TORDRENRO-260704 format. One line per 10 residues: number of its first residue (from 1); their letters; for each residue x, y, z of C-alpha. Coordinates in nm, 4 decimals. Layout:
N
NUM = A = X/Y/Z | ...
This chain:
374
1 = MLTLPAAQLR = 11.4527/9.6303/7.7198 | 11.6074/9.5506/7.3365 | 11.5207/9.2028/7.2437 | 11.6532/9.0949/6.8898 | 11.4828/8.7842/6.7511 | 11.8339/8.6173/6.6566 | 12.2146/8.6237/6.7517 | 12.3207/8.7821/6.4315 | 12.2007/9.1469/6.5155 | 12.3814/9.2554/6.8425
11 = IGDPESVGIN = 12.3905/9.5568/7.0384 | 12.6854/9.7733/6.9448 | 12.8572/10.1121/7.0218 | 12.8140/10.3587/6.7215 | 13.1647/10.4567/6.6725 | 13.2498/10.1155/6.6927 | 13.1076/10.0872/6.3221 | 13.1969/10.4042/6.1849 | 12.8675/10.5980/6.3068 | 12.8708/10.9446/6.4316
21 = REKLDRAAAR = 12.6964/10.8927/6.8258 | 12.6381/11.2532/6.8402 | 12.4698/11.2891/6.4853 | 12.2780/10.9906/6.5548 | 12.1081/11.0984/6.8811 | 11.9605/11.3868/6.6791 | 11.7304/11.1063/6.5182 | 11.5923/10.9596/6.8211 | 11.5792/11.3305/6.9691 | 11.3716/11.4237/6.6734
31 = LEAEVHQGKL = 11.1127/11.1707/6.7102 | 11.1275/11.2578/7.0919 | 11.0326/11.5808/7.0130 | 10.7188/11.5423/6.7753 | 10.5684/11.3274/7.0657 | 10.6232/11.6030/7.3176 | 10.4756/11.8697/7.1175 | 10.1685/11.6425/7.0241 | 10.2553/11.5744/6.6718 | 10.3092/11.2345/6.7023
41 = GAASILVARR = 10.1557/10.9457/6.9326 | 10.3862/10.6947/6.8862 | 10.7195/10.6183/6.7384 | 10.9772/10.3170/6.7466 | 11.3539/10.3360/6.5640 | 11.6167/10.0955/6.5356 | 11.9375/10.1852/6.3421 | 12.1982/9.9237/6.2697 | 12.5472/9.8475/6.0770 | 12.7613/9.5596/6.0010
51 = GAVVLHQGFG = 12.5513/9.3734/6.2734 | 12.5377/9.5775/6.5453 | 12.2047/9.7554/6.6344 | 12.3520/10.1329/6.7541 | 12.0012/10.2932/6.8349 | 11.6748/10.1067/6.9601 | 11.4281/10.3413/7.1331 | 11.0391/10.3752/7.1481 | 10.8323/10.7051/7.2389 | 10.4945/10.7853/7.3539
61 = HLSFQPESPA = 10.2212/10.5655/7.3957 | 10.0349/10.2707/7.2114 | 9.6722/10.4721/7.2378 | 9.5491/10.7743/7.3071 | 9.3688/10.6421/7.6279 | 9.4325/10.7532/7.9397 | 9.6845/10.4869/8.0820 | 9.7902/10.3636/7.7672 | 10.0807/10.1582/7.8148 | 10.4359/10.3300/7.6467
71 = VQPDSVYIVA = 10.5846/10.2602/7.3434 | 10.8524/10.0340/7.3655 | 11.1275/10.0030/7.1087 | 10.9746/9.6338/6.9895 | 10.6097/9.7630/6.9998 | 10.4057/9.5828/6.7489 | 10.2640/9.8047/6.4380 | 10.0710/9.7510/6.1767 | 10.3235/9.8775/5.8831 | 10.0871/9.8963/5.5757
81 = SITKPVTVTA = 10.2678/9.8623/5.2578 | 10.6029/9.7393/5.3992 | 10.3662/9.4078/5.3645 | 10.3904/9.4298/4.9826 | 10.7892/9.3031/4.9692 | 10.7369/9.0072/5.2041 | 10.4510/8.9160/4.9881 | 10.6879/8.9213/4.6718 | 10.9541/8.7405/4.8820 | 10.6884/8.4962/4.9417
91 = LMTLVERGLI = 10.6306/8.4448/4.5610 | 11.0105/8.4775/4.4952 | 11.0603/8.1257/4.7281 | 10.8383/7.9416/4.4561 | 11.0249/8.0966/4.1679 | 11.3464/7.9374/4.3211 | 11.1588/7.6244/4.3576 | 11.1006/7.6017/3.9680 | 10.7060/7.6398/4.0255 | 10.6277/7.9956/3.8695
101 = SLADPVSIYI = 10.7796/8.1856/3.6082 | 10.8140/8.6059/3.6296 | 10.8034/8.5711/3.2117 | 10.4671/8.3845/3.2443 | 10.1527/8.5235/3.1772 | 9.9323/8.6035/3.5002 | 9.6773/8.4015/3.3517 | 9.8261/8.0555/3.3870 | 9.8207/8.1139/3.7316 | 9.4671/8.2518/3.7411
111 = PEFKGGDRDK = 9.3199/8.1167/3.4709 | 8.9802/8.3873/3.4650 | 9.2255/8.6411/3.4727 | 9.1777/8.6722/3.0741 | 9.0119/8.9323/2.8080 | 9.1064/9.2402/2.6864 | 9.5141/9.3246/2.7612 | 9.4826/9.0950/3.0443 | 9.6396/8.8064/2.8909 | 9.9602/9.0091/2.8217
121 = VLVGDLLKHT = 10.0195/9.0682/3.2243 | 10.2789/8.8959/3.3426 | 10.4045/8.7858/3.6507 | 10.6981/9.0039/3.7095 | 10.4686/9.3200/3.5938 | 10.2488/9.2543/3.9483 | 10.5926/9.2909/4.1256 | 10.7271/9.5803/3.9848 | 10.3795/9.7799/3.9488 | 10.3939/9.7765/3.5556
131 = SGMPDMLPEN = 10.0814/9.5653/3.5140 | 9.8005/9.8816/3.4709 | 9.6173/9.7283/3.8103 | 9.4833/10.0138/4.0052 | 9.6066/10.0653/4.3198 | 9.2820/10.0567/4.4929 | 8.9538/9.8921/4.3511 | 8.6942/10.1299/4.2770 | 8.4718/9.9519/4.4965 | 8.7229/9.9579/4.7968
141 = VELRRAHAPI = 8.5226/10.1553/5.0269 | 8.2017/9.9627/4.9177 | 8.3849/9.6136/5.0292 | 8.5386/9.7379/5.3243 | 8.2210/9.8944/5.4470 | 8.0164/9.5154/5.3705 | 8.3225/9.3734/5.5616 | 8.3987/9.1301/5.2785 | 8.6452/8.8608/5.2793 | 8.9615/8.8979/5.0733
151 = TEFVKHAIAT = 8.7957/8.6334/4.8487 | 8.5621/8.9359/4.7107 | 8.8462/9.1712/4.6555 | 9.0372/8.9004/4.4471 | 8.7235/8.8277/4.2461 | 8.7161/9.2390/4.1950 | 9.0398/9.2697/4.1004 | 9.0498/8.9729/3.8630 | 8.7664/9.1818/3.6663 | 8.8556/9.5411/3.7421
161 = PLLFAPGSAF = 8.9683/9.7051/3.4118 | 9.3494/9.7856/3.3546 | 9.4400/10.1724/3.3457 | 9.6938/10.1047/3.0827 | 9.8917/9.8599/2.8406 | 10.0926/9.6365/3.0312 | 10.4506/9.6821/3.0756 | 10.4055/10.0556/2.8849 | 10.4182/10.2221/3.2296 | 10.5241/10.2535/3.5555
171 = RYQSMGILLA = 10.1829/10.2934/3.8128 | 10.2199/10.1981/4.1830 | 9.9457/9.9139/4.2624 | 9.8132/9.7417/4.5556 | 9.5920/9.5289/4.3352 | 9.8870/9.3602/4.1776 | 10.0485/9.2352/4.4880 | 9.7061/9.1018/4.5605 | 9.7024/8.9000/4.2580 | 10.0481/8.8033/4.3461
181 = AEIVQRVSGT = 9.9165/8.6793/4.6574 | 9.6625/8.4781/4.4755 | 9.9272/8.3161/4.2918 | 10.1428/8.2153/4.5956 | 9.7994/8.0551/4.7591 | 9.6966/7.8694/4.4201 | 10.0433/7.7340/4.3389 | 10.1485/7.6453/4.7167 | 9.7965/7.5290/4.7954 | 9.8789/7.7177/5.1772
191 = SLREFDRQQI = 9.7212/8.0546/5.2794 | 9.9359/8.3447/5.2365 | 9.9361/8.4518/5.6048 | 10.0994/8.0555/5.6900 | 10.3503/8.0455/5.4243 | 10.4618/8.3943/5.4926 | 10.5233/8.2168/5.8590 | 10.6266/7.9090/5.7329 | 10.8989/8.0438/5.4724 | 10.9673/8.3533/5.6027
201 = FEPLGMQRTQ = 10.9108/8.4561/5.9597 | 10.9782/8.1421/6.1719 | 11.3156/8.0568/5.9475 | 11.4370/8.4175/6.0586 | 11.3106/8.4306/6.3843 | 11.0342/8.7112/6.3464 | 10.8466/8.6354/6.6420 | 10.6728/8.9598/6.6759 | 10.5607/8.9593/6.2787 | 10.2454/8.8064/6.1267
211 = LGADGLRLAD = 10.0276/8.8982/5.8116 | 9.6944/8.9623/6.0304 | 9.6167/9.0088/6.3939 | 9.5232/8.6515/6.4229 | 9.6079/8.5776/6.8374 | 9.7186/8.9295/6.8530 | 9.5553/9.1508/7.1600 | 9.5075/9.4685/6.9250 | 9.5036/9.6746/7.2748 | 9.8674/9.5489/7.2815
221 = TVQVWTDPHE = 9.9957/9.7008/6.9131 | 10.0200/10.0491/6.8484 | 9.6878/10.2332/6.7192 | 9.7284/10.4480/6.3948 | 9.6564/10.8034/6.4530 | 9.2961/10.8588/6.2376 | 9.1375/11.2248/6.1466 | 8.8719/11.3239/6.4186 | 8.7024/11.4995/6.1723 | 8.6737/11.1754/5.9266
231 = NSEDAVSWGP = 8.3714/10.9708/5.9459 | 8.3961/10.8254/6.3088 | 8.1316/10.5517/6.2131 | 8.3414/10.4012/5.8855 | 8.6521/10.4393/6.1168 | 8.5132/10.2112/6.4000 | 8.3630/9.9489/6.1456 | 8.6633/9.9125/5.8775 | 8.9524/10.1795/5.9726 | 9.3028/10.0990/6.0419
241 = NSVYWRNFGA = 9.2476/10.0080/6.3854 | 8.9470/9.8170/6.3130 | 8.8897/9.4385/6.4359 | 8.7712/9.4121/6.0732 | 9.1085/9.5356/5.9243 | 9.3611/9.4521/6.1446 | 9.2382/9.0550/6.1112 | 9.1933/9.1114/5.7291 | 9.5646/9.0532/5.6350 | 9.5988/9.2538/5.3215
251 = PWGGMHTSTG = 9.8924/9.0661/5.1209 | 9.9446/9.4553/5.0505 | 9.9182/9.6546/5.3882 | 9.8063/9.4179/5.6553 | 10.1337/9.2942/5.8185 | 10.2105/9.3404/6.2213 | 10.5652/9.3805/6.3331 | 10.7834/9.5619/6.4806 | 11.1420/9.7620/6.4404 | 11.3701/9.4671/6.5505
261 = DLAVLLEAFL = 11.2022/9.2106/6.3176 | 11.2190/9.4258/6.0095 | 11.5816/9.4580/6.0927 | 11.6238/9.0915/6.0662 | 11.4586/9.0767/5.7246 | 11.6839/9.3566/5.6018 | 11.9873/9.2158/5.7222 | 11.8968/8.8699/5.5928 | 11.8848/9.0971/5.2251 | 12.2105/9.2441/5.3149
271 = QGGVYGGQRI = 12.3622/8.9210/5.3588 | 12.2323/8.7812/5.0134 | 11.9356/8.5971/5.1724 | 12.0647/8.4255/5.4674 | 12.0225/8.5193/5.8500 | 12.1188/8.2920/6.1567 | 12.2411/8.0365/5.9712 | 11.8857/8.0468/5.7987 | 11.8542/8.0838/5.4510 | 11.5416/8.2134/5.2634
281 = LSPATVKEMT = 11.6485/8.3167/4.9483 | 11.9423/8.2766/4.6879 | 12.1846/8.5713/4.6209 | 12.0402/8.5582/4.2838 | 11.6963/8.6055/4.3668 | 11.7820/8.9031/4.6451 | 12.0058/9.0240/4.3495 | 11.7056/9.1056/4.1233 | 11.4766/9.1962/4.4002 | 11.7085/9.4678/4.4635
291 = SDQNGSLHAP = 11.7982/9.5718/4.1169 | 11.6164/9.8172/3.8964 | 11.3613/9.6172/3.7103 | 11.2209/9.9089/3.4977 | 11.5154/10.1210/3.3448 | 11.3417/10.1524/3.0405 | 11.0427/10.3365/3.1722 | 11.2585/10.5583/3.4131 | 11.1001/10.4411/3.6829 | 11.3339/10.2700/3.9479
301 = WGLGWALGRS = 11.1955/9.9482/4.1052 | 11.2966/9.6202/4.2121 | 11.0733/9.3378/4.2593 | 10.8502/9.4476/4.5630 | 11.0942/9.6759/4.6826 | 11.1149/10.0467/4.6248 | 11.5061/10.1702/4.5592 | 11.7076/10.4913/4.6198 | 11.5881/10.6880/4.3425 | 11.2141/10.5524/4.3551
311 = KAWNEFGDLV = 10.9832/10.8598/4.3373 | 10.6715/10.6644/4.4757 | 10.6476/10.4942/4.8286 | 11.0120/10.6313/4.9337 | 11.0807/10.7649/5.2249 | 11.4100/10.6834/5.2489 | 11.5230/11.0583/5.2088 | 11.8198/11.2232/5.0105 | 12.1339/11.0886/5.1327 | 12.1221/10.7198/5.1004
321 = SPKAFGHAGA = 12.2867/10.5449/4.7384 | 12.0872/10.4326/4.4072 | 12.1340/10.0456/4.5763 | 11.9199/10.1318/4.8786 | 11.6168/9.9434/4.9313 | 11.3192/9.9199/5.1448 | 10.9570/10.0194/5.1440 | 10.7134/10.3114/5.3612 | 10.3520/10.2533/5.4484 | 10.0625/10.4382/5.4550
331 = TGTVAWADPE = 10.0442/10.4267/5.8530 | 10.3386/10.6571/5.8654 | 10.6040/10.3592/5.8584 | 10.9447/10.3055/5.6873 | 11.2163/10.0306/5.6632 | 11.5410/10.0645/5.4763 | 11.8944/9.9314/5.3984 | 12.1686/10.0209/5.2076 | 12.4143/9.8338/5.0665 | 12.6609/10.0619/5.0018
341 = TGLICVVLTN = 12.7172/10.1707/5.3731 | 12.5831/9.8652/5.5183 | 12.3317/10.0679/5.7346 | 12.0073/9.9532/5.8180 | 11.7006/10.2394/5.9212 | 11.3476/10.1130/6.0546 | 11.1256/10.3835/6.1652 | 10.7840/10.3310/6.2676 | 10.5219/10.5932/6.3520 | 10.1592/10.5964/6.3912
351 = RPLSVDNGRL = 10.0946/10.9398/6.2039 | 9.9923/10.8502/5.8498 | 10.2034/10.9849/5.5713 | 9.9127/11.1859/5.4193 | 9.9716/11.3887/5.7282 | 10.2992/11.5731/5.5868 | 10.3395/11.3638/5.3202 | 10.5993/11.1476/5.4566 | 10.8749/11.4358/5.5559 | 10.9264/11.3568/5.8707
361 = LRLVSNIVAA = 11.0385/10.9914/5.7760 | 11.2537/11.1669/5.5431 | 11.4324/11.3817/5.7520 | 11.4736/11.1204/5.9975 | 11.6221/10.9411/5.7397 | 11.8631/11.1612/5.6266 | 11.9927/11.2624/6.0377 | 12.0354/10.8812/5.9775 | 12.2032/10.8359/5.6824 | 12.4368/11.1405/5.7758
371 = SVEK = 12.5552/10.9851/6.0693 | 12.7761/10.7330/5.8772 | 13.1704/10.8606/5.8927 | 13.3693/10.5692/5.8102
């Protein structure tokens, strides 16, 4: 059953929006074959153009347990780093209110973030991966094994050494997004998960989306495929399917959502920040978030969003335009939109990118992009 969160996206016929149905069907067939061959446990895909959803299917089962329920088109997944542009969207709403400037040093909002080159790190650096912060903390595993709260991660992130001078290079960094989330919480006086709910998810009608797993039955969500050769005790304790990590709500990777809700978010950005009559961002903000901010570094990236020619965490394939924006997630997920074609593609799976370096998502994205004929 196809259930969309709001009225703007509608079920449509591929040919009516210039998409070749036969070509598009290859994308679904590829995912179905991967599941049938045992290479993939679960997948959901949504493709839309010009407000019409032309493909929305689910494959496989929620888990590997016997009699596990079948995956639905809008089953809920933990989408890992697709969380990042949502965290940045939250911060940008505060920029619009005149409460934050991207040109400000981070230390204005987090005074204890000082010493060395930390005083030179700008808020904008956190959003475009030029801050010098590491992707993960040196103590990441230790903290997760101890079931540390997010406040401990923040404390360590504030003190961790920078890897390079701020603004001098690009290096993908989850900890910069963690500090961006901390700024949102300190400036707004609200937890990030509540801020996201109030300012993004509820206005857009994203009813299947939340940061963390509060109130979710984990058994009703898609379980991430874990390597049986890895430390099983660690996997149970703090792995991607653990109660600890699902509830943690990492601002860089802890969002639970569905294909339909992600399509709504992407459509809102294609429409200049508005969806179903609800505006979450101004057109000026959308333009900045989806434009290259790292031109001098030759490392295309927007504010939160990867772009069509980004080299890191970009599983959009080879056929999107440079203006395409989106993000991939380590749990095996990708969501992108291309302003040049008006195409939206969301592919959520439970096979981590590390298994094939994201190749499957790129191949499916290529099929989807090639289905546009008019």
